[in-house]
SEPA-980780 format. One line per 5 residues: number of its first residue (from 0); for each residue x, y, z of C-alpha. Coordinates in pm, 1 decimal. Layout:
<sites>
NUM = X/Y/Z ~ ...
</sites>
This chain:
<sites>
0 = -3109.0/1856.9/654.4 ~ -2893.8/1556.2/575.9 ~ -3046.3/1524.1/228.3 ~ -2943.6/1879.7/155.6 ~ -2589.3/1810.5/278.0
5 = -2573.3/1489.9/73.1 ~ -2691.2/1673.9/-243.2 ~ -2437.7/1950.7/-178.4 ~ -2157.4/1692.4/-135.6 ~ -2259.3/1517.5/-457.1
10 = -2273.0/1840.2/-654.7 ~ -1942.4/1965.3/-517.0 ~ -1739.3/1642.1/-536.4 ~ -1936.8/1415.3/-766.0 ~ -1904.1/1041.3/-728.0
15 = -1526.9/1041.5/-770.3 ~ -1429.2/1106.3/-409.1 ~ -1628.5/927.4/-145.2 ~ -1394.0/1030.2/138.5 ~ -1448.6/1401.5/79.8
20 = -1824.7/1346.8/53.8 ~ -1827.1/1147.7/372.5 ~ -1624.4/1410.5/558.8 ~ -1856.6/1685.4/441.5 ~ -2170.6/1484.8/523.8
25 = -2059.8/1366.7/867.8 ~ -1876.9/1681.3/965.8 ~ -2168.9/1910.3/861.9 ~ -1912.6/2171.1/767.6 ~ -1737.3/2149.3/1104.9
30 = -1432.4/1948.7/1197.1 ~ -1534.8/1588.2/1140.2 ~ -1521.0/1323.5/1412.0 ~ -1331.8/1031.9/1271.0 ~ -1455.9/682.9/1343.0
35 = -1185.9/551.8/1578.9 ~ -1294.1/184.4/1583.9 ~ -1315.9/172.1/1206.3 ~ -974.5/333.3/1167.3 ~ -811.2/96.0/1418.7
40 = -955.0/-199.1/1229.1 ~ -805.2/-76.6/900.4 ~ -452.9/17.6/1011.2 ~ -546.3/375.4/1093.0 ~ -742.1/449.9/773.3
45 = -1103.0/532.6/699.3 ~ -1293.3/264.6/514.1 ~ -1364.2/505.2/223.5 ~ -994.5/511.3/133.8 ~ -941.4/134.0/162.5
50 = -929.2/-38.2/-176.1 ~ -828.9/-384.1/-50.9 ~ -728.7/-559.4/272.6 ~ -529.5/-869.8/351.0 ~ -616.1/-1056.9/667.4
55 = -395.0/-1293.9/865.2 ~ -566.7/-1614.1/738.6 ~ -517.9/-1492.3/378.6 ~ -151.3/-1421.9/449.8 ~ -98.7/-1782.6/562.9
60 = -161.5/-1908.5/207.0 ~ 176.8/-1763.2/92.4 ~ 32.4/-1676.9/-249.2 ~ -1.2/-1320.3/-375.9 ~ -369.4/-1269.5/-450.2
65 = -471.5/-1204.3/-808.1 ~ -713.5/-936.4/-683.3 ~ -423.2/-756.3/-521.0 ~ -212.9/-766.7/-837.1 ~ -504.5/-638.3/-1050.1
70 = -549.4/-333.3/-820.3 ~ -185.7/-224.1/-826.8 ~ -220.5/87.6/-1045.1 ~ -25.1/389.4/-917.1 ~ -282.4/624.7/-1073.5
75 = -551.6/477.4/-845.3 ~ -359.8/347.1/-545.0 ~ -172.2/592.1/-326.1 ~ 4.9/359.8/-88.5 ~ 34.6/12.7/59.7
80 = 27.1/-4.5/438.9 ~ 179.8/-305.6/615.5 ~ 143.8/-383.4/982.1 ~ 492.0/-393.1/1131.5 ~ 436.6/-724.5/1310.4
85 = 391.8/-902.9/976.2 ~ 634.2/-717.1/746.0 ~ 862.7/-1012.1/679.2 ~ 567.6/-1243.9/610.0 ~ 403.5/-990.2/376.0
90 = 719.9/-914.1/180.0 ~ 590.4/-1076.9/-140.5 ~ 305.6/-821.7/-141.6 ~ 545.7/-533.8/-73.3 ~ 774.5/-640.5/-354.2
95 = 481.3/-670.9/-597.9 ~ 365.0/-320.2/-505.7 ~ 709.6/-164.3/-539.6 ~ 762.6/-335.0/-873.8 ~ 439.9/-171.9/-999.9
100 = 537.8/173.1/-868.1 ~ 320.1/181.8/-555.8 ~ 483.2/317.6/-239.4 ~ 454.9/135.8/91.8 ~ 469.4/228.9/458.0
105 = 508.6/23.0/769.9 ~ 259.8/112.0/1041.6 ~ 244.2/17.4/1405.1 ~ 5.9/98.2/1689.5 ~ -112.6/-83.5/1999.8
110 = -465.2/35.4/1914.7 ~ -496.3/-168.0/1594.9 ~ -763.9/-433.3/1629.4 ~ -857.3/-735.0/1423.3 ~ -646.9/-942.0/1189.3
115 = -588.1/-692.4/907.7 ~ -222.9/-718.5/804.0 ~ -206.5/-513.7/483.3 ~ -415.5/-231.5/332.9 ~ -417.1/-77.5/-15.6
120 = -519.7/289.5/-5.1 ~ -694.4/484.7/-278.6 ~ -594.5/841.4/-350.5 ~ -788.4/1088.2/-133.7
</sites>
């Protein structure tokens, strides 16, 4: 049964949208159950939408990552999410994103786990 659903998802969405395929595959046509632990580890987002993450140890280096700068394309990246606790320390990343035309949002939740500080999201 799952092979049929996987083939249907591939034919309907192709390889361009993993999130839609995953929702179709795991939801089996019904309302999908989102993976709460995974979402809390990635600032409320599903892993399929995450293009890049910045962790707290990486933030301590005070250097904007070259990988981050290379991914900042508004046609591919929808938004930059920054954990509210670390907004001032991640301001260099926010400024780089805004300069390239990528919007950002500040997020906060007591349910967030792990040391993820910043997330770049792909378009859904």
